[in-house]
C-alpha positions as CSV (number, residue, x, y, z in Angstrom):
1,M,134.0,109.1,130.6
2,S,132.1,110.0,127.5
3,H,128.7,108.5,126.8
4,F,128.8,107.1,123.3
5,S,126.1,105.0,121.7
6,L,124.1,104.8,118.5
7,L,120.6,104.9,120.1
8,R,117.3,104.6,118.3
9,S,114.9,107.5,118.4
10,D,111.4,107.2,119.9
11,E,109.7,107.8,116.6
12,A,111.5,105.3,114.3
13,E,114.1,102.6,114.4
14,Y,116.8,102.3,111.8
15,A,119.9,100.1,111.9
16,N,122.5,102.8,111.4
17,I,121.3,106.3,112.3
18,T,119.6,108.2,115.0
19,F,119.5,111.6,116.8
20,T,119.5,111.9,120.6
21,T,119.8,114.5,123.3
22,A,122.2,113.9,126.2
23,E,124.2,115.6,129.0
24,A,126.5,118.5,128.1
25,L,129.3,117.6,125.7
26,P,129.1,113.8,125.4
27,V,130.5,112.1,122.3
28,E,127.1,112.1,120.7
29,L,126.9,110.3,117.4
30,T,124.3,111.7,115.0
31,S,124.8,109.5,112.0
32,F,126.7,106.3,110.9
33,T,126.3,105.0,107.4
34,A,127.9,102.2,105.4
35,N,127.8,102.5,101.6
36,Y,129.1,99.8,99.3
37,R,130.1,100.7,95.7
38,N,132.7,99.7,93.1
39,G,134.2,97.0,95.4
40,N,134.8,99.3,98.4
41,T,132.8,100.1,101.6
42,Y,132.7,103.7,102.5
43,L,131.9,104.5,106.2
44,A,130.8,108.0,107.3
45,W,129.8,109.2,110.7
46,R,129.1,112.5,112.4
47,T,129.2,113.7,116.0
48,A,127.3,116.6,117.5
49,T,129.6,117.1,120.5
50,E,132.7,115.5,121.9
51,T,134.4,115.3,125.3
52,N,138.0,114.1,125.7
53,N,137.6,112.1,122.5
54,Y,140.9,110.3,121.6
55,G,139.4,108.7,118.5
56,F,137.6,105.9,116.8
57,E,138.8,102.4,116.1
58,I,136.9,100.9,113.1
59,E,136.1,97.3,113.5
60,R,134.9,94.8,110.9
61,N,133.0,91.5,111.2
62,V,132.9,89.0,108.3
63,D,130.0,86.5,108.1
64,G,129.5,86.4,111.9
65,G,133.1,85.9,112.8
66,E,135.2,87.9,115.3
67,W,135.3,91.7,115.3
68,R,138.7,92.9,114.2
69,Q,140.2,96.4,114.1
70,I,140.8,97.6,110.5
71,G,141.6,101.3,111.1
72,F,141.8,104.2,113.4
73,I,140.6,107.8,113.0
74,E,141.7,110.5,115.5
75,G,139.0,112.4,117.4
76,H,138.7,116.1,118.0
77,G,139.2,116.0,121.8
78,T,136.5,118.3,123.4
79,T,134.3,120.3,121.1
80,N,130.6,121.4,121.0
81,S,130.5,121.8,117.2
82,P,129.6,119.0,114.7
83,K,132.4,117.0,113.3
84,S,132.4,114.6,110.3
85,Y,134.5,111.5,109.8
86,T,135.0,109.1,106.9
87,F,136.8,105.8,106.4
88,S,137.2,103.5,103.3
89,D,137.5,99.8,103.5
90,K,139.2,98.6,100.3
91,D,140.1,95.2,101.7
92,I,136.9,93.3,101.1
93,E,137.3,89.6,101.4
94,D,136.3,87.6,98.3
95,G,133.2,85.5,98.8
96,A,131.9,87.3,101.9
97,A,128.1,87.4,102.1
98,K,127.7,89.7,105.1
99,I,130.1,92.3,106.5
100,G,129.4,94.4,109.6
101,Y,131.1,97.6,110.8
102,R,131.1,99.3,114.2
103,L,133.0,102.1,115.9
104,K,134.9,101.8,119.2
105,Q,135.1,105.4,120.5
106,I,138.0,105.8,123.0
107,D,138.4,108.5,125.6
108,R,141.8,110.0,126.4
109,D,141.7,108.1,129.7
110,G,141.3,104.8,127.9
111,T,137.7,104.2,128.5
112,Y,135.6,103.3,125.5
113,E,132.1,102.6,124.1
114,Y,130.9,100.8,121.0
115,S,128.4,102.0,118.5
116,S,125.7,99.8,117.0
117,A,126.8,97.9,113.9
118,A,126.0,98.7,110.3
119,F,125.7,95.6,108.1
120,I,126.0,95.1,104.4
121,E,124.8,92.0,102.6
122,F,126.8,92.0,99.4
123,D,124.5,89.8,97.3
124,D,121.7,92.4,97.7
125,A,123.7,95.6,98.1
126,S,125.6,95.0,94.8
127,L,122.3,95.2,93.0
128,Q,120.9,98.3,94.6
129,T,121.4,101.8,93.2
130,L,120.5,105.2,94.5
131,S,120.8,108.5,92.6
132,N,118.9,111.8,92.0
133,Y,118.4,114.0,88.9
134,P,118.9,116.8,88.4
135,N,121.8,117.4,90.8
136,P,122.4,120.3,91.5
137,F,118.7,121.1,91.6
138,N,116.3,124.0,92.3
139,P,113.9,123.5,93.9
140,T,112.8,119.9,93.0
141,T,114.7,116.7,92.2
142,T,113.7,113.1,91.7
143,I,115.4,110.4,93.7
144,R,115.7,107.1,91.9
145,F,116.5,103.7,93.5
146,T,116.3,100.0,92.7
147,L,115.7,97.1,95.0
148,A,117.1,93.6,94.4
149,K,114.1,92.0,96.2
150,D,110.8,93.0,98.0
151,E,111.8,94.9,101.1
152,T,110.6,97.4,103.7
153,V,112.1,100.8,102.8
154,S,112.5,104.2,104.4
155,L,114.0,107.2,102.6
156,H,115.0,110.3,104.5
157,V,116.8,113.6,103.7
158,F,119.1,115.2,106.2
159,D,121.0,118.5,106.3
160,M,124.7,118.5,107.0
161,A,124.1,119.1,110.7
162,G,122.3,115.8,110.9
163,R,118.8,117.2,111.1
164,T,115.9,115.4,109.3
165,V,114.5,117.8,106.7
166,A,112.2,115.4,104.9
167,T,110.8,111.9,105.2
168,L,109.9,110.7,101.7
169,I,109.2,107.0,102.4
170,D,108.5,105.8,105.9
171,G,108.7,102.0,106.4
172,E,106.8,101.0,103.3
173,Q,106.9,97.5,101.8
174,L,108.1,97.9,98.2
175,A,108.5,95.4,95.4
176,A,111.8,94.6,93.7
177,G,112.7,96.9,90.8
178,A,112.9,100.6,90.1
179,H,111.3,103.3,92.2
180,T,111.2,107.1,92.3
181,A,110.5,109.8,95.0
182,A,110.2,113.5,94.4
183,F,112.0,115.9,96.8
184,M,110.7,119.4,96.9
185,A,112.9,121.9,98.7
186,E,111.1,125.3,98.3
187,S,111.5,126.2,101.9
188,L,115.1,125.1,102.4
189,P,118.3,127.1,102.0
190,S,120.9,126.4,99.4
191,G,123.5,123.8,100.4
192,T,124.4,120.2,100.4
193,Y,121.9,117.6,101.7
194,L,122.3,113.8,102.4
195,Y,119.6,111.4,101.3
196,V,119.6,108.0,102.9
197,L,117.8,104.8,101.8
198,F,117.2,102.3,104.6
199,T,116.3,98.7,103.7
200,E,116.1,95.5,105.6
201,T,119.6,94.5,104.4
202,T,121.6,97.7,103.9
203,T,121.8,101.4,104.1
204,I,122.8,103.6,101.1
205,S,123.5,107.3,101.1
206,Q,124.2,110.0,98.5
207,K,124.7,113.8,98.5
208,M,122.7,116.3,96.5
209,I,123.1,120.1,96.2
210,L,120.3,122.7,96.3
211,S,121.5,125.7,94.3
212,R,119.3,128.8,94.0
């Protein structure tokens, strides 16, 4: 049986993302994000390693109701290299205030484990934005975001292997409105990076490209 869970790190707690070490070749989830834009929810997750992974059922919860399966993504069996997965939920119920998503990872022998849930509150998420300029950049870019209300915020940058390369904001209480944070990448190699904004109500992520 694979060990699969979205654990929190010893250093910081976030609703939807963590990095862990575990026994050889578990189904080890290194990121899980939910991003709402233009009427759709985009889920993305990444594994570091997998053992006998049949796949992932995607489940949705609307306003505290029952969890229901809305899709399935096939796994990569057994692998010790990182794998990325995506899923788009385009069937958002009108009038929903809070929607949760979780993954049910299923082994080939039928055993399964659930991830922690990622929640989006649409009244707030629809007013939040996240972008950076310039993009592509070299070696500095400015990340811009807006908050619909006063919230505790963290802003982190990850490489595509799921490693944290920068912590720009670490659990600060910020007022509603527009904010900026400079990301300086002088010591990083060219490539694609993921920056993730964590608030009390949602998680938003975007990609940026460092091009030298």
